[in-house]
SEROPA-911466 format. One record per residue: residue number from 0; chain; x, y, z of N, C-alpha, C, O in turn. Coordinates in steps of 0.1 Angstrom, whole numbers, plus 5000, padded with zeros to 4 digits. Atoms other than C-alpha are relative to their C-alpha. Layout:
[atom NUM; A; [X; Y; Z]; [X; Y; Z]; [X; Y; Z]; [X; Y; Z]]
...
***
This chain:
[atom 0; A; [4992; 5009; 5007]; [4895; 5166; 4948]; [5007; 5007; 4989]; [5001; 5014; 4982]]
[atom 1; A; [4992; 4993; 5010]; [4923; 5179; 4927]; [4997; 4996; 4986]; [4995; 4984; 4984]]
[atom 2; A; [5002; 5004; 5013]; [4919; 5180; 4890]; [5014; 4996; 4995]; [5024; 5003; 4996]]
[atom 3; A; [4987; 5006; 5004]; [4947; 5158; 4875]; [5004; 5004; 4986]; [5009; 4996; 4979]]
[atom 4; A; [4996; 4996; 5014]; [4953; 5179; 4844]; [5015; 4997; 4999]; [5023; 5000; 5008]]
[atom 5; A; [5007; 5004; 5012]; [4966; 5168; 4820]; [4995; 4986; 5000]; [4992; 4980; 4989]]
[atom 6; A; [5004; 5014; 5000]; [4955; 5134; 4832]; [4985; 4999; 5005]; [4982; 4990; 5013]]
[atom 7; A; [5014; 4999; 4996]; [4918; 5142; 4836]; [4992; 4989; 4993]; [4980; 4988; 4997]]
[atom 8; A; [5007; 5010; 5006]; [4907; 5114; 4813]; [5009; 4987; 4998]; [5021; 4987; 4997]]
[atom 9; A; [4992; 5012; 5002]; [4916; 5077; 4809]; [5002; 4998; 4985]; [4999; 5007; 4977]]
[atom 10; A; [4997; 5003; 5014]; [4928; 5061; 4776]; [4987; 5000; 4991]; [4989; 5002; 4979]]
[atom 11; A; [5012; 5001; 5008]; [4891; 5058; 4764]; [4992; 5013; 5001]; [4981; 5014; 4995]]
[atom 12; A; [5006; 4988; 5000]; [4883; 5094; 4771]; [4990; 5002; 5012]; [4983; 5012; 5013]]
[atom 13; A; [5009; 4999; 4988]; [4863; 5088; 4804]; [5006; 5008; 5010]; [5019; 5007; 5012]]
[atom 14; A; [4994; 4992; 4989]; [4868; 5113; 4832]; [5005; 4991; 5011]; [4999; 4981; 5015]]
[atom 15; A; [4994; 5006; 4988]; [4890; 5102; 4861]; [4993; 5005; 5012]; [4992; 5017; 5014]]
[atom 16; A; [5006; 4995; 4988]; [4872; 5103; 4894]; [5001; 4989; 5011]; [5003; 4978; 5008]]
[atom 17; A; [5000; 5009; 4989]; [4871; 5087; 4929]; [4985; 4997; 5003]; [4982; 4988; 5011]]
[atom 18; A; [5014; 5002; 4997]; [4832; 5089; 4929]; [4996; 4985; 4997]; [4999; 4980; 4986]]
[atom 19; A; [5004; 5014; 5001]; [4818; 5054; 4935]; [5011; 4990; 5004]; [5008; 4978; 5004]]
[atom 20; A; [4990; 5009; 4996]; [4851; 5039; 4946]; [4998; 4995; 5014]; [4994; 5003; 5023]]
[atom 21; A; [5001; 5005; 4987]; [4851; 5016; 4975]; [5011; 5004; 5010]; [5022; 5006; 5005]]
[atom 22; A; [4991; 4997; 4989]; [4868; 5024; 5008]; [4999; 4990; 5010]; [4989; 4986; 5015]]
[atom 23; A; [5001; 5010; 4989]; [4879; 4999; 5034]; [5009; 5007; 5012]; [5018; 5014; 5009]]
[atom 24; A; [4994; 4996; 4989]; [4889; 5007; 5069]; [5007; 4989; 5008]; [5001; 4978; 5009]]
[atom 25; A; [4993; 5010; 4994]; [4915; 4987; 5087]; [5006; 5004; 5013]; [5008; 5016; 5015]]
[atom 26; A; [4993; 4996; 4987]; [4931; 4986; 5122]; [5014; 5004; 4996]; [5020; 4998; 4988]]
[atom 27; A; [4986; 4995; 5003]; [4963; 5006; 5121]; [5011; 4991; 5005]; [5010; 4987; 5017]]
[atom 28; A; [4989; 5008; 4995]; [4994; 4986; 5123]; [5011; 5008; 5005]; [5015; 5018; 4998]]
[atom 29; A; [4989; 4991; 4995]; [5022; 5000; 5144]; [5014; 4993; 5000]; [5024; 4998; 5005]]
[atom 30; A; [4987; 5008; 5002]; [5049; 4973; 5136]; [5009; 5007; 4990]; [5004; 5015; 4981]]
[atom 31; A; [4990; 4994; 5010]; [5080; 4983; 5116]; [4998; 4993; 4987]; [4999; 4999; 4977]]
[atom 32; A; [5002; 5007; 5013]; [5073; 4956; 5090]; [4986; 4993; 5000]; [4980; 4991; 5010]]
[atom 33; A; [5013; 5006; 5002]; [5041; 4940; 5076]; [4989; 5009; 4999]; [4977; 5005; 5001]]
[atom 34; A; [5010; 4991; 5002]; [5022; 4971; 5070]; [5001; 5008; 4987]; [4995; 5019; 4986]]
[atom 35; A; [4998; 4994; 5013]; [5031; 4980; 5034]; [4987; 5004; 4994]; [4986; 5013; 4987]]
[atom 36; A; [5013; 4998; 5006]; [4995; 4978; 5024]; [4993; 5012; 5007]; [4982; 5016; 5002]]
[atom 37; A; [5006; 4989; 4995]; [4988; 5008; 5047]; [5009; 5012; 4999]; [5007; 5022; 5006]]
[atom 38; A; [4991; 4989; 5002]; [5016; 5031; 5034]; [4996; 5006; 4986]; [4995; 4999; 4976]]
[atom 39; A; [5003; 4993; 5012]; [5006; 5057; 5008]; [5008; 5012; 4998]; [5014; 5017; 5008]]
[atom 40; A; [4993; 4988; 5003]; [5022; 5087; 4991]; [4991; 5008; 4991]; [4986; 5003; 4981]]
[atom 41; A; [5008; 4991; 5009]; [5005; 5117; 4976]; [5010; 5008; 4992]; [5019; 5013; 4998]]
[atom 42; A; [4991; 4992; 5009]; [5022; 5133; 4946]; [4993; 5012; 4996]; [4984; 5012; 4988]]
[atom 43; A; [5007; 4987; 5002]; [5013; 5169; 4946]; [5001; 5004; 4985]; [4991; 5011; 4980]]
[atom 44; A; [4999; 4996; 5014]; [5025; 5174; 4910]; [4990; 4993; 4991]; [4984; 5000; 4982]]
[atom 45; A; [5010; 5007; 5009]; [5002; 5148; 4894]; [4987; 4999; 5007]; [4977; 4996; 5000]]
[atom 46; A; [5012; 5002; 4993]; [4976; 5145; 4921]; [4996; 4986; 5003]; [4986; 4983; 5008]]
[atom 47; A; [5002; 5013; 4998]; [4980; 5108; 4922]; [5004; 4995; 5015]; [5012; 5002; 5021]]
[atom 48; A; [4996; 5007; 4987]; [4980; 5086; 4954]; [5006; 4987; 4996]; [5000; 4978; 4989]]
[atom 49; A; [4992; 5013; 5004]; [5006; 5058; 4952]; [4998; 4991; 5013]; [5000; 4995; 5024]]
[atom 50; A; [5002; 5010; 4989]; [4998; 5027; 4973]; [5013; 4992; 5001]; [5021; 4992; 4992]]
[atom 51; A; [4988; 5008; 4996]; [5024; 5004; 4989]; [5013; 5008; 4999]; [5023; 5003; 4993]]
[atom 52; A; [4988; 4992; 5000]; [5048; 5032; 4994]; [5009; 4996; 5012]; [5010; 5003; 5022]]
[atom 53; A; [4991; 5006; 4990]; [5073; 5011; 5014]; [5012; 4994; 4994]; [5014; 4993; 4982]]
[atom 54; A; [4988; 5006; 5005]; [5107; 4996; 5012]; [4997; 4985; 4997]; [4987; 4979; 5002]]
[atom 55; A; [5002; 5013; 5004]; [5112; 4961; 4998]; [4998; 4990; 5011]; [4989; 4982; 5010]]
[atom 56; A; [5003; 5009; 4989]; [5115; 4942; 5031]; [4986; 5001; 5006]; [4980; 4991; 5009]]
[atom 57; A; [5014; 4999; 4995]; [5082; 4956; 5043]; [4990; 4995; 4991]; [4981; 4989; 4995]]
[atom 58; A; [5009; 5006; 5010]; [5065; 4947; 5011]; [5001; 4985; 5000]; [4990; 4978; 4999]]
[atom 59; A; [4999; 5014; 5000]; [5078; 4912; 5012]; [4994; 4993; 5012]; [4988; 4983; 5011]]
[atom 60; A; [5006; 5004; 4987]; [5069; 4907; 5049]; [4985; 5001; 5000]; [4978; 4992; 5004]]
[atom 61; A; [5014; 4998; 5001]; [5035; 4921; 5043]; [4994; 4989; 4991]; [4983; 4984; 4994]]
[atom 62; A; [5004; 5011; 5009]; [5030; 4897; 5013]; [5000; 4987; 5007]; [4990; 4980; 5006]]
[atom 63; A; [4999; 5012; 4993]; [5042; 4868; 5034]; [4989; 4998; 5010]; [4983; 4987; 5011]]
[atom 64; A; [5010; 5001; 4990]; [5019; 4876; 5063]; [4986; 4998; 4994]; [4978; 4991; 5000]]
[atom 65; A; [5012; 5002; 5006]; [4989; 4880; 5039]; [4998; 4987; 4994]; [4986; 4982; 4993]]
[atom 66; A; [5001; 5014; 5007]; [4997; 4847; 5021]; [5001; 4989; 5011]; [5000; 4977; 5008]]
[atom 67; A; [4998; 5010; 4990]; [5001; 4830; 5055]; [5013; 4991; 4998]; [5012; 4979; 5000]]
[atom 68; A; [4988; 5007; 5003]; [5037; 4821; 5046]; [5010; 5005; 5012]; [5010; 5017; 5016]]
[atom 69; A; [4991; 4997; 4990]; [5065; 4820; 5072]; [5010; 5010; 4996]; [5016; 5008; 4985]]
[atom 70; A; [4991; 4990; 5005]; [5087; 4851; 5071]; [5015; 4997; 5002]; [5023; 5005; 4999]]
[atom 71; A; [4986; 5005; 4999]; [5119; 4831; 5079]; [5007; 5000; 4987]; [5019; 5004; 4986]]
[atom 72; A; [4994; 4999; 5013]; [5125; 4829; 5042]; [5005; 5014; 4996]; [5014; 5015; 4988]]
[atom 73; A; [4996; 4987; 5003]; [5128; 4867; 5041]; [5010; 5005; 5010]; [5020; 5009; 5007]]
[atom 74; A; [4992; 4994; 4989]; [5143; 4876; 5075]; [5010; 4990; 5006]; [5019; 4995; 5013]]
[atom 75; A; [4991; 5010; 4994]; [5162; 4844; 5083]; [4999; 5001; 5015]; [4988; 5001; 5021]]
[atom 76; A; [5000; 5000; 4985]; [5173; 4845; 5119]; [4999; 5014; 5005]; [4998; 5016; 5018]]
[atom 77; A; [5001; 4987; 4995]; [5170; 4883; 5121]; [4987; 5002; 5008]; [4977; 4998; 5003]]
[atom 78; A; [5011; 4998; 4993]; [5146; 4895; 5147]; [4993; 5012; 4993]; [4999; 5023; 4992]]
[atom 79; A; [5008; 4989; 5007]; [5118; 4917; 5129]; [4988; 5002; 5008]; [4982; 4994; 5014]]
[atom 80; A; [5013; 4995; 4993]; [5090; 4937; 5143]; [4989; 4999; 4990]; [4989; 5007; 4980]]
[atom 81; A; [5011; 5003; 5010]; [5060; 4923; 5125]; [4987; 4997; 5008]; [4988; 4993; 5020]]
[atom 82; A; [5013; 5004; 4994]; [5023; 4916; 5133]; [5001; 4985; 5004]; [5007; 4977; 4997]]
[atom 83; A; [5001; 5015; 4996]; [5017; 4884; 5153]; [4986; 4996; 4998]; [4976; 5001; 5004]]
[atom 84; A; [5014; 5005; 5003]; [4987; 4865; 5139]; [4993; 5011; 4992]; [4997; 5023; 4991]]
[atom 85; A; [5007; 4990; 5008]; [4961; 4882; 5118]; [4985; 5000; 5005]; [4977; 5008; 5000]]
***
């Protein structure tokens, strides 16, 4: 685990660590849209991992799918590659 200097402590002086953090495993999505929750980016400079590293349409379609909302409001009549059912 990289040391995130100078970010090795939170605002209350507690050390930053991943020890004890929960991990969830999910089936990998292969669709173009609807998988923003599975996109991550590692920043080598800070050592941070950024979640939801996706473009806006992917985030919106993912949110709609998770909230069980029709994606027509986002994509209109455009054909989009998204998960079918959950």
